[in-house]
C-alpha positions in Angstrom: 0.0 0.0 0.0 1.1 3.5 -0.7 2.0 6.1 1.8 -1.0 7.6 3.5 -1.9 11.2 4.3 -4.0 12.0 7.4 -5.2 15.6 7.8 -6.3 17.1 11.1 -6.3 20.5 12.7 -4.4 19.3 15.8 -1.0 17.5 16.1 -1.2 13.8 15.6 -1.5 11.8 18.8 -2.1 8.1 18.4 -3.6 7.8 21.9 -6.4 10.2 21.0 -8.0 7.9 18.6 -11.0 5.8 19.7 -11.6 2.2 18.7 -14.2 1.6 16.0 -17.8 1.6 17.1 -20.7 1.1 14.7 -22.9 4.1 14.0 -25.3 4.5 11.1 -23.5 4.0 7.8 -20.0 5.0 8.9 -18.3 4.1 12.1 -17.1 6.3 14.9 -13.4 6.2 15.7 -10.4 5.0 13.7 -8.2 7.0 11.5 -9.2 8.1 8.0 -6.4 8.5 5.5 -6.0 8.7 1.7 -3.2 7.6 -0.6 -0.4 10.2 -0.5 0.9 11.7 -3.8 3.9 14.0 -3.6 2.6 16.2 -6.4 -0.9 17.0 -5.1 -1.2 15.5 -1.6 -4.3 13.2 -1.7 -7.8 12.9 -3.1 -9.0 14.1 0.3 -6.9 17.3 0.1 -8.1 18.1 -3.4 -11.8 17.2 -2.7 -12.7 20.6 -1.2 -13.5 19.0 2.2 -10.3 20.5 3.8 -11.2 23.9 5.1 -8.4 26.4 5.4 -10.4 29.6 6.3 -11.1 29.0 10.0 -8.7 26.2 11.0 -5.1 25.5 10.2 -5.0 21.8 9.1 -1.9 19.8 9.4 -0.8 16.8 7.3 0.7 13.6 8.6 2.3 11.2 6.1 2.5 7.6 7.2 4.4 4.7 5.8 2.3 1.5 6.0 3.7 -1.6 7.4 3.5 -4.3 4.7 2.3 -6.8 7.3 -0.9 -4.7 7.8 -4.0 -6.8 7.0 -6.0 -4.5 4.8 -9.4 -5.3 3.4 -9.0 -3.8 -0.1 -12.1 -3.1 -2.2 -11.2 -2.2 -5.8 -14.6 -2.6 -7.4 -18.3 -2.3 -6.7 -18.4 -6.1 -7.0 -15.8 -6.4 -4.3 -17.9 -4.2 -2.0 -21.1 -6.2 -2.7 -19.3 -9.5 -2.1 -18.4 -8.6 1.5 -21.9 -7.3 2.3 -23.4 -10.6 3.4 -20.7 -11.0 6.1 -20.7 -7.4 7.4 -24.3 -6.1 6.8 -26.2 -5.2 9.9 -29.3 -3.5 8.5 -30.6 -1.3 5.8 -31.2 2.3 7.1 -32.6 3.6 3.8 -33.4 1.2 1.0 -32.1 2.0 -2.5 -35.0 3.0 -4.8 -35.3 0.4 -7.5 -37.0 -0.1 -10.9 -39.5 -3.0 -11.2 -36.6 -5.2 -12.4 -34.7 -4.6 -9.2 -32.1 -2.2 -10.7 -31.1 0.4 -8.2 -31.8 4.0 -9.4 -30.4 5.6 -6.3 -28.0 4.8 -3.5 -29.4 3.3 -0.3 -27.8 3.4 3.1 -26.6 0.3 4.8 -25.3 -0.1 8.4 -22.0 -2.1 8.1 -20.5 -4.0 11.0 -17.1 -2.3 11.2 -16.6 -3.6 14.7 -16.7 -7.2 13.4 -14.5 -6.1 10.5 -11.9 -4.6 12.9 -11.5 -8.0 14.6 -10.1 -9.5 11.4 -8.6 -6.5 9.5 -6.3 -3.6 10.4 -8.0 -1.3 7.9 -10.5 -1.1 5.1 -9.4 0.6 1.9 -12.0 1.6 -0.8 -11.1 2.7 -4.3 -12.5 5.7 -6.2 -15.0 3.3 -7.9 -16.2 1.9 -4.7 -16.6 5.3 -3.1 -18.6 6.8 -6.0 -22.4 6.9 -6.3 -22.5 6.6 -10.1 -21.2 3.1 -10.7 -23.2 -0.1 -10.4 -22.5 -3.8 -10.6 -25.4 -6.0 -11.7 -27.7 -3.1 -11.1 -26.5 -2.4 -7.6 -24.5 0.5 -6.1 -21.7 0.1 -3.7 -22.6 0.2 0.0 -19.7 2.6 0.5 -20.9 5.1 -2.2 -21.4 7.7 0.5 -17.7 7.8 1.3 -17.3 9.9 -1.9 -13.5 9.7 -1.9 -11.0 6.8 -2.2 -9.8 6.4 1.3 -8.7 4.0 4.0 -10.2 3.7 7.5 -7.7 2.3 10.0 -8.9 0.2 12.9 -5.4 -0.5 14.1 -2.9 2.4 13.9 0.0 0.2 15.0 0.8 -0.4 11.3 1.2 3.3 10.6 4.7 4.8 11.0 4.7 8.6 11.0 7.2 9.6 8.3 6.7 13.3 7.9 4.5 16.2 9.1 3.2 18.9 6.7 2.4 22.4 7.9 -0.8 24.3 6.8 1.4 26.2 4.4 2.8 23.0 2.8 -0.7 21.6 2.5 -1.8 24.7 0.7 1.2 24.5 -1.7 0.3 20.9 -2.5 -3.3 22.0 -3.2 -2.1 24.8 -5.5 -0.2 22.2 -7.5 -3.2 20.0 -8.0 
């Protein structure tokens, strides 16, 4: 796995992160990262979700231990394949045509607590995180993530390699 970029407005402190707990369609806790790119930072940085006006975000680049057990979802099919094992409930069913083809994205509650007992992280690709790609008429249960990202359940496999100041994050964003 590539280096990972974590962005937060306070210095990184591993002990401040809570264990995963299920909550609606995304869990509470963990550490959310995105693949780091030396030219533009990450998909998260360029997404418009990092606010510079009122806070001073900091970047933390991590090297990933190759022994980390990461559930990697590269396609909508991959995401749908794990659903039977980790699906808790449907919060909002996807609207469908009479033939069962989904015409909108539903919201599923996923058992991230169970997942965290087997895996150190879950990584979803851009395809899996998007709400406009289907497999066999169904959307990804992770379509609301919006951005290719990795959710870390176990931060022991992340080695802090470098810190980026707010100024350095802005420079990366300007290069995008």
